[in-house]
C-alpha positions as CSV (number, residue, x, y, z in Angstrom):
1,M,-0.1,0.0,-0.1
2,Q,1.4,3.3,-0.9
3,E,0.7,6.8,0.4
4,R,-0.1,9.9,-1.9
5,T,-1.3,13.4,-1.7
6,L,-4.7,14.2,-3.1
7,G,-2.6,16.6,-5.5
8,E,-0.6,13.8,-6.8
9,L,-3.3,11.4,-7.3
10,A,-5.2,14.1,-9.5
11,E,-2.0,14.5,-11.5
12,Y,-1.9,10.7,-11.9
13,V,-5.3,10.6,-13.3
14,G,-5.4,13.8,-15.1
15,G,-7.9,15.4,-12.7
16,R,-8.3,18.7,-10.7
17,I,-8.6,19.4,-7.1
18,C,-11.4,21.4,-5.2
19,G,-10.2,21.8,-1.9
20,D,-6.9,20.8,0.1
21,A,-4.4,19.1,-2.3
22,D,-2.2,18.4,0.3
23,V,-4.5,15.8,2.2
24,I,-2.8,12.4,2.7
25,I,-4.5,9.4,0.9
26,R,-3.6,5.9,2.1
27,S,-6.3,3.7,0.9
28,A,-9.8,3.6,-0.8
29,S,-13.4,2.8,0.6
30,T,-17.0,3.5,-0.2
31,L,-18.7,6.8,1.1
32,G,-20.3,5.0,3.9
33,R,-17.4,3.0,5.2
34,A,-14.5,5.4,4.5
35,G,-12.4,7.0,7.3
36,E,-9.6,9.3,7.6
37,G,-7.0,8.8,4.8
38,D,-9.4,7.0,2.5
39,I,-10.5,8.3,-0.7
40,S,-14.0,7.5,-2.0
41,F,-15.9,8.1,-5.3
42,L,-19.4,9.2,-6.5
43,T,-21.0,8.0,-9.7
44,N,-24.8,7.4,-8.7
45,R,-26.6,10.5,-7.7
46,K,-28.7,8.9,-5.3
47,Y,-25.7,8.6,-2.9
48,E,-25.2,12.5,-3.4
49,K,-26.4,13.1,0.1
50,Q,-23.6,11.2,1.6
51,L,-21.1,13.8,0.4
52,R,-22.1,15.8,3.5
53,T,-21.7,13.1,5.9
54,T,-18.9,11.0,4.7
55,K,-15.6,10.5,6.9
56,A,-13.6,10.2,3.8
57,S,-10.4,12.5,3.3
58,A,-11.5,13.0,-0.2
59,V,-13.9,12.0,-2.8
60,I,-13.7,11.5,-6.8
61,V,-16.4,13.2,-8.7
62,G,-17.5,14.0,-12.0
63,K,-18.2,17.8,-11.5
64,E,-18.1,20.3,-8.4
65,T,-20.5,19.8,-5.8
66,P,-21.3,22.7,-3.2
67,T,-22.7,20.4,-0.6
68,A,-19.6,18.3,-0.3
69,S,-17.7,18.6,3.2
70,V,-14.6,17.1,2.0
71,P,-11.9,17.9,-0.8
72,L,-12.9,16.7,-4.2
73,L,-10.9,15.1,-7.1
74,I,-12.6,16.1,-10.3
75,A,-12.4,13.7,-13.0
76,E,-13.8,13.1,-16.3
77,D,-14.6,9.6,-15.7
78,P,-15.0,9.1,-11.7
79,Y,-15.0,5.4,-11.7
80,Y,-12.2,5.0,-14.1
81,A,-10.3,7.5,-12.1
82,F,-11.0,5.4,-9.1
83,M,-9.9,2.1,-10.7
84,Q,-6.5,4.0,-11.5
85,V,-6.2,5.2,-7.8
86,M,-6.7,1.7,-6.4
87,V,-4.3,0.2,-8.6
88,L,-1.7,3.0,-7.6
89,L,-2.5,2.6,-4.0
90,H,-3.0,-1.3,-3.7
91,G,-1.8,-2.8,-6.7
92,H,-3.1,-6.1,-8.1
93,R,-2.8,-9.4,-6.5
94,K,0.9,-10.3,-5.9
95,H,1.8,-13.9,-6.9
96,K,4.7,-16.0,-5.0
97,K,7.5,-16.8,-7.4
98,V,8.1,-20.6,-7.2
99,G,10.0,-21.2,-10.4
100,I,9.0,-24.5,-11.8
101,S,7.9,-26.9,-8.9
102,P,9.6,-30.2,-9.0
103,R,6.2,-31.6,-8.0
104,A,4.5,-30.4,-11.2
105,S,4.2,-32.9,-14.0
106,I,5.7,-31.1,-17.2
107,S,5.9,-33.1,-20.5
108,D,9.5,-33.1,-22.1
109,S,7.7,-32.2,-25.2
110,A,6.1,-29.1,-23.7
111,K,7.5,-25.6,-24.0
112,I,7.7,-23.1,-21.1
113,G,8.5,-19.5,-21.5
114,A,10.8,-17.3,-19.5
115,D,9.9,-16.4,-16.0
116,C,7.1,-18.6,-15.7
117,H,6.0,-20.1,-12.1
118,I,4.3,-23.3,-12.4
119,Y,3.1,-24.6,-8.7
120,D,2.8,-28.1,-7.2
121,F,0.9,-30.7,-9.1
122,A,0.1,-28.7,-11.9
123,T,0.2,-31.0,-15.2
124,V,1.5,-29.7,-18.5
125,A,0.8,-32.3,-21.4
126,D,2.7,-33.1,-24.7
127,E,3.3,-30.5,-27.0
128,A,1.6,-27.7,-24.9
129,K,3.3,-24.2,-25.4
130,I,3.4,-21.7,-22.2
131,G,4.4,-18.1,-23.1
132,D,6.7,-15.8,-20.9
133,G,5.6,-14.7,-17.4
134,C,2.7,-16.9,-16.7
135,I,1.4,-18.3,-13.5
136,I,-0.1,-21.6,-13.3
137,Y,-1.4,-22.6,-9.8
138,P,-1.8,-26.0,-8.2
139,S,-3.7,-28.8,-9.7
140,V,-4.2,-27.1,-13.3
141,H,-4.3,-29.4,-16.0
142,I,-3.2,-28.2,-19.3
143,G,-3.8,-30.5,-22.2
144,Q,-2.0,-31.8,-25.2
145,G,-1.2,-29.0,-27.6
146,V,-2.8,-26.2,-25.5
147,Q,-1.0,-22.7,-26.4
148,I,-1.1,-20.0,-23.7
149,G,0.3,-16.5,-24.5
150,N,2.3,-14.3,-22.1
151,D,1.4,-13.2,-18.8
152,S,-1.5,-15.4,-18.2
153,I,-2.7,-16.6,-14.8
154,I,-4.3,-19.8,-14.4
155,Y,-5.9,-20.4,-11.0
156,P,-6.1,-24.0,-9.0
157,N,-7.8,-26.6,-10.6
158,V,-8.6,-25.3,-13.9
159,T,-8.7,-27.7,-16.8
160,I,-7.9,-26.7,-20.2
161,Y,-8.6,-29.5,-22.8
162,D,-6.5,-30.4,-25.6
163,G,-5.7,-28.1,-28.3
164,C,-7.4,-25.0,-26.7
165,R,-5.7,-21.5,-27.3
166,I,-5.3,-18.9,-24.7
167,G,-4.1,-15.5,-25.3
168,N,-1.9,-13.0,-23.6
169,R,-3.0,-11.4,-20.2
170,V,-5.7,-14.1,-19.8
171,I,-7.1,-14.8,-16.3
172,I,-9.0,-18.0,-15.7
173,N,-10.2,-18.3,-12.0
174,A,-10.5,-21.5,-10.1
175,N,-12.4,-24.5,-11.2
176,S,-13.3,-23.6,-14.5
177,A,-13.1,-25.9,-17.4
178,I,-12.1,-24.8,-21.0
179,G,-12.9,-26.9,-24.0
180,E,-15.0,-29.5,-22.5
181,D,-17.1,-31.4,-25.1
182,G,-20.4,-29.5,-26.2
183,F,-23.8,-30.8,-25.2
184,G,-24.4,-32.5,-28.8
185,Y,-26.1,-35.7,-29.1
186,A,-28.2,-37.4,-31.8
187,T,-31.4,-38.8,-30.5
188,H,-32.2,-42.1,-32.5
189,K,-35.1,-44.3,-31.3
190,G,-34.9,-43.1,-27.7
191,T,-31.2,-43.3,-27.4
192,H,-29.0,-40.2,-27.2
193,H,-25.6,-40.7,-29.1
194,K,-22.7,-38.5,-28.5
195,I,-21.5,-36.4,-31.4
196,P,-17.8,-35.9,-31.5
197,Q,-17.0,-32.4,-31.0
198,T,-14.0,-31.5,-33.3
199,G,-13.7,-27.7,-32.6
200,I,-11.6,-26.0,-30.0
201,V,-12.0,-22.9,-27.6
202,V,-10.2,-19.8,-28.5
203,I,-9.8,-17.4,-25.7
204,E,-8.4,-13.9,-27.1
205,D,-6.0,-11.4,-25.1
206,D,-7.3,-9.9,-22.0
207,V,-10.1,-12.1,-21.3
208,E,-10.9,-12.8,-17.8
209,I,-13.0,-16.1,-17.0
210,G,-14.7,-16.5,-13.4
211,A,-14.8,-19.4,-11.1
212,C,-16.5,-22.7,-12.0
213,C,-17.3,-21.6,-15.7
214,G,-17.9,-24.1,-18.3
215,I,-16.7,-23.3,-21.9
216,E,-17.6,-25.9,-24.5
217,R,-15.4,-26.7,-27.5
218,G,-17.2,-26.5,-30.9
219,T,-18.8,-29.5,-32.8
220,L,-17.5,-28.3,-36.3
221,G,-16.1,-24.8,-35.8
222,D,-14.5,-23.1,-32.7
223,T,-15.8,-21.5,-29.6
224,V,-14.4,-18.0,-29.4
225,I,-14.2,-15.5,-26.4
226,S,-12.8,-12.3,-28.1
227,Q,-10.6,-9.9,-26.8
228,G,-11.2,-8.0,-23.6
229,S,-14.4,-9.7,-22.6
230,K,-15.2,-10.6,-19.0
231,L,-17.2,-13.5,-17.7
232,G,-18.4,-13.9,-14.1
233,D,-18.7,-17.0,-11.9
234,L,-20.8,-20.1,-13.2
235,V,-21.1,-19.1,-16.7
236,T,-21.9,-21.4,-19.2
237,I,-21.0,-21.1,-23.1
238,G,-22.1,-23.6,-25.4
239,H,-20.6,-25.1,-28.3
240,G,-19.8,-22.9,-31.3
241,T,-20.7,-19.7,-29.6
242,K,-18.9,-16.6,-30.4
243,I,-18.7,-13.7,-27.6
244,G,-17.6,-10.5,-29.4
245,P,-15.0,-8.2,-28.1
246,H,-15.4,-6.3,-24.6
247,C,-18.4,-8.0,-23.7
248,L,-19.5,-8.2,-19.9
249,L,-21.4,-11.4,-18.9
250,V,-22.2,-11.4,-15.3
251,A,-22.6,-14.4,-12.9
252,Q,-24.7,-17.6,-13.9
253,V,-25.5,-16.6,-17.6
254,G,-26.0,-19.6,-19.9
255,I,-25.7,-19.1,-23.5
256,A,-26.8,-22.3,-25.8
257,G,-24.6,-23.4,-28.9
258,S,-23.9,-21.5,-31.9
259,T,-25.0,-18.3,-30.8
260,T,-23.2,-14.8,-31.6
261,L,-22.9,-11.8,-29.6
262,G,-21.5,-8.7,-31.0
263,H,-19.1,-6.2,-29.2
264,H,-19.6,-4.4,-25.9
265,C,-22.7,-6.5,-24.8
266,I,-23.6,-6.4,-21.3
267,I,-25.5,-9.5,-20.2
268,G,-27.0,-9.6,-16.5
269,G,-27.1,-12.3,-13.9
270,Q,-28.8,-15.5,-14.7
271,V,-29.8,-14.6,-18.3
272,G,-30.5,-17.7,-20.5
273,I,-29.9,-17.4,-24.4
274,V,-31.1,-20.1,-26.6
275,G,-28.9,-21.5,-29.4
276,H,-28.4,-20.2,-33.0
277,L,-29.3,-16.6,-32.2
278,N,-27.4,-13.3,-33.4
279,I,-27.2,-10.8,-30.6
280,G,-26.1,-7.4,-32.1
281,N,-23.6,-4.9,-30.9
282,N,-24.0,-2.7,-27.7
283,V,-26.8,-4.9,-26.5
284,T,-27.9,-4.8,-22.8
285,I,-30.0,-7.7,-21.5
286,G,-31.4,-7.3,-18.0
287,A,-31.0,-9.9,-15.2
288,K,-33.1,-13.2,-15.4
289,A,-34.1,-12.5,-19.0
290,G,-34.9,-15.3,-21.3
291,V,-33.7,-14.5,-24.7
292,I,-35.5,-16.6,-27.8
293,N,-35.1,-14.2,-30.7
294,N,-32.4,-12.3,-32.5
295,I,-31.7,-8.7,-31.1
296,P,-30.6,-5.9,-33.2
297,D,-27.7,-3.6,-32.5
298,G,-28.2,-1.2,-29.3
299,K,-31.3,-2.7,-27.9
300,V,-32.0,-2.9,-24.2
301,V,-34.3,-6.0,-23.5
302,L,-35.5,-7.7,-20.4
303,G,-38.0,-10.4,-19.2
304,A,-38.9,-13.8,-20.1
305,P,-39.3,-13.7,-22.9
306,A,-37.1,-10.9,-23.4
307,I,-38.7,-7.8,-24.9
308,E,-37.5,-4.0,-25.2
309,A,-37.1,-2.5,-21.7
310,K,-39.7,0.1,-22.3
311,Q,-42.2,-2.3,-23.3
312,G,-41.3,-4.8,-20.7
313,K,-41.4,-2.3,-17.7
314,R,-45.1,-1.3,-18.6
315,A,-46.0,-5.0,-19.3
316,Y,-44.4,-6.5,-16.2
317,G,-45.3,-3.6,-14.1
318,M,-49.0,-4.4,-14.7
319,I,-48.4,-8.1,-12.9
320,Q,-49.3,-6.9,-9.5
321,Y,-52.5,-5.9,-10.8
322,L,-53.6,-8.9,-12.6
323,P,-55.7,-10.2,-9.6
324,E,-57.8,-7.1,-9.4
325,M,-58.1,-6.8,-13.1
326,R,-59.2,-10.5,-13.2
327,Q,-61.9,-9.9,-10.6
328,S,-63.0,-6.8,-12.3
329,I,-63.3,-8.9,-15.7
330,R,-65.5,-11.4,-13.7
331,D,-67.7,-8.8,-12.2
332,L,-68.3,-7.3,-15.8
333,Q,-69.1,-10.9,-17.2
334,S,-71.7,-11.3,-14.3
335,R,-73.2,-8.1,-15.2
336,I,-73.4,-8.8,-18.9
337,E,-75.0,-12.2,-18.2
338,R,-77.5,-10.5,-15.8
339,I,-78.6,-8.0,-18.7
340,A,-78.7,-10.7,-21.4
341,S,-81.0,-13.0,-19.2
342,T,-83.7,-10.0,-19.2
343,V,-83.6,-9.6,-23.1
344,E,-84.8,-12.2,-25.6
345,P,-85.0,-11.5,-29.3
346,D,-88.4,-11.9,-31.4
347,S,-88.7,-13.8,-34.6
348,E,-87.2,-11.0,-36.4
349,G,-84.0,-10.6,-34.1
350,T,-85.4,-7.4,-32.5
351,P,-84.6,-7.4,-28.7
352,K,-87.5,-7.5,-26.4
353,S,-87.8,-7.1,-22.8
354,R,-89.3,-10.2,-20.8
355,N,-92.7,-8.3,-20.6
356,G,-92.8,-8.3,-24.7
357,S,-92.1,-4.5,-25.3
358,P,-89.6,-3.8,-27.9
359,E,-86.1,-2.8,-26.3
360,K,-85.4,1.0,-27.1
361,P,-82.6,1.1,-29.7
362,A,-79.3,2.7,-28.4
363,E,-78.9,6.4,-29.5
364,Q,-76.7,6.7,-32.3
């Protein structure tokens, strides 16, 4: 952890100071939890009132706020500036440099780059290639012919199946499986026959895979996670699916096979997407949505089945009133039936009351 003045932090992130630039910052925290020596941030206006009560020594904001009781660091993008400050003060996780453990199992035909650290009980199979500066944690299995780029981190118990390709600066968190067989079966006379999965998984540069994810290899083509995309925990990617660059998939997303996502898509938690769909660029899908149709560029959808957000909010907002509406409809049906029971048509179809007099026609 490093200590900096607020003025130094502002210079580092390209911001400016409103208040005391010499205040000392040692750490970072939320507005509600921060104390002396902490810096916080404000990006959501609903927390703006906390600027008057926070115990933080400084707050990163997007514009000057007269109600603030602490010095402000004003940045064009407060959350990005907060990230930069966090990295400067705290840094990312440090990995113990162990070299190549004698208890790791590494094939003679495998190629290991410079400055790699391979922990106990990791397995590197025949003809695998690992680039420079990689960290391979205990009990990782790297299959035959796997290629891993430079500066990638593979956490404990990850399995990378044969032939898969992993890019540079990729992070794969614990217990994930990369390149398992796709869920492909031909059902014949009641029996499910396994289809060979001949593709691989390609994970491009700067991708992060969460814990306990399953990414299936393709049946014929490859499954691709494109550059800069981030997957949360317990995400399942079906065979032959292609995730575009810089997408965010929150925890427990499930995408069936042969679906394509464009770039910069945001997929909320527990979303399910059926197979063989095309999801456009810059699409946002709300949590727990069920996607069964293609989605054009730039759309925001929610619900199951997923529909446009504006329409969905109106439709799903009515659900709480459905019992009352149902009762109102029943009441109207009863009234109509009572009125109908007092009127009977004559032989010419003219309605008459039960006493035989013609019904007065409705005014036009």
